[in-house]
TILODREN-771205 format. One record per residue (C-alpha): x, y, z. Coordinates in steps of 0.02 Angstrom, whole numbers, plus 50000, padded with zeros to 5 digits. Example, Ala and Ser with C-alpha at 12.3 -4.5 7.8 and 13.67 -1.06 7.14 Angstrom:
<pts>
PT     X     Y     Z
PT 50615 49775 50390
PT 50684 49947 50357
</pts>
This chain:
<pts>
PT     X     Y     Z
PT 50619 48329 50736
PT 50718 48192 50667
PT 50796 48048 50769
PT 50967 48119 50713
PT 50924 48294 50780
PT 50864 48215 50948
PT 51016 48126 50979
PT 51124 48265 50935
PT 51030 48392 51049
PT 51041 48256 51191
PT 51240 48246 51156
PT 51240 48436 51177
PT 51159 48439 51334
PT 51277 48305 51398
PT 51415 48400 51344
PT 51355 48552 51442
PT 51336 48446 51591
PT 51524 48397 51585
PT 51570 48571 51539
PT 51491 48626 51704
PT 51582 48497 51809
PT 51754 48556 51727
PT 51701 48725 51782
PT 51673 48666 51957
PT 51849 48580 51949
PT 51926 48745 51885
PT 51857 48849 52031
PT 51881 48713 52166
PT 52044 48624 52106
PT 52166 48604 52239
PT 52325 48639 52143
PT 52346 48766 51997
PT 52384 48627 51889
PT 52211 48544 51914
PT 52132 48714 51874
PT 52235 48734 51715
PT 52188 48560 51657
PT 51997 48595 51701
PT 52010 48763 51590
PT 52084 48657 51456
PT 51952 48525 51463
PT 51809 48662 51467
PT 51902 48740 51302
PT 51907 48574 51220
PT 51718 48541 51259
PT 51675 48720 51188
PT 51764 48661 51023
PT 51644 48512 51027
PT 51499 48621 51066
PT 51534 48734 50921
PT 51544 48598 50801
PT 51382 48513 50870
PT 51286 48677 50853
PT 51358 48703 50685
PT 51293 48529 50625
PT 51128 48554 50699
PT 51102 48728 50610
PT 51168 48658 50452
PT 51318 48785 50456
PT 51475 48678 50402
PT 51586 48846 50422
PT 51571 48813 50610
PT 51688 48670 50602
PT 51825 48796 50540
PT 51784 48904 50692
PT 51796 48764 50821
PT 51969 48711 50731
PT 52032 48882 50756
PT 51965 48888 50939
PT 52058 48718 50980
PT 52234 48800 50917
PT 52205 48944 51021
PT 52160 48835 51177
PT 52307 48730 51142
PT 52427 48875 51126
PT 52349 48973 51276
PT 52376 48830 51379
PT 52566 48797 51328
PT 52586 48981 51365
PT 52520 48982 51535
PT 52612 48815 51588
PT 52769 48904 51527
PT 52734 49062 51622
PT 52700 48956 51785
PT 52868 48857 51744
PT 52981 48996 51715
PT 52890 49157 51763
PT 52911 49240 51588
PT 52861 49191 51420
PT 53011 49257 51328
PT 53152 49150 51405
PT 53185 48980 51318
PT 53278 48889 51441
PT 53320 48894 51625
PT 53481 48940 51726
PT 53576 48782 51690
PT 53564 48800 51508
PT 53430 48649 51473
PT 53282 48669 51375
</pts>
C-alpha cells in the first residue's frame, strides 16, 4: 500500500466520522432548520466519499456521479426549504406579491 493510498484511506475514515456526527445532529437537532442543515452536510460529505472512493479504485467516472449527486443534494435542500416556508412547491411568492 503506497503512502498516497494510506493518506486517502485515513481521509475517508475521517470523513465517515464527520458523517456520523452530522447524522447525530440530524436526529437530535433542536430545530427543523438544524436538521435540514445536517442532512445537507451529510449529502455533501457523501459527495466527497464518492469522489475519494473513485480515486482509490482508479475509477475517474465516479467524479461525474459525485457531481450529479451534489446537484441533486442542492436542489433537494432548496425544495425542502421552500416547502417549509410556503407549504407548497408550486407557489412562487407569498400573499403580498413579494418573491
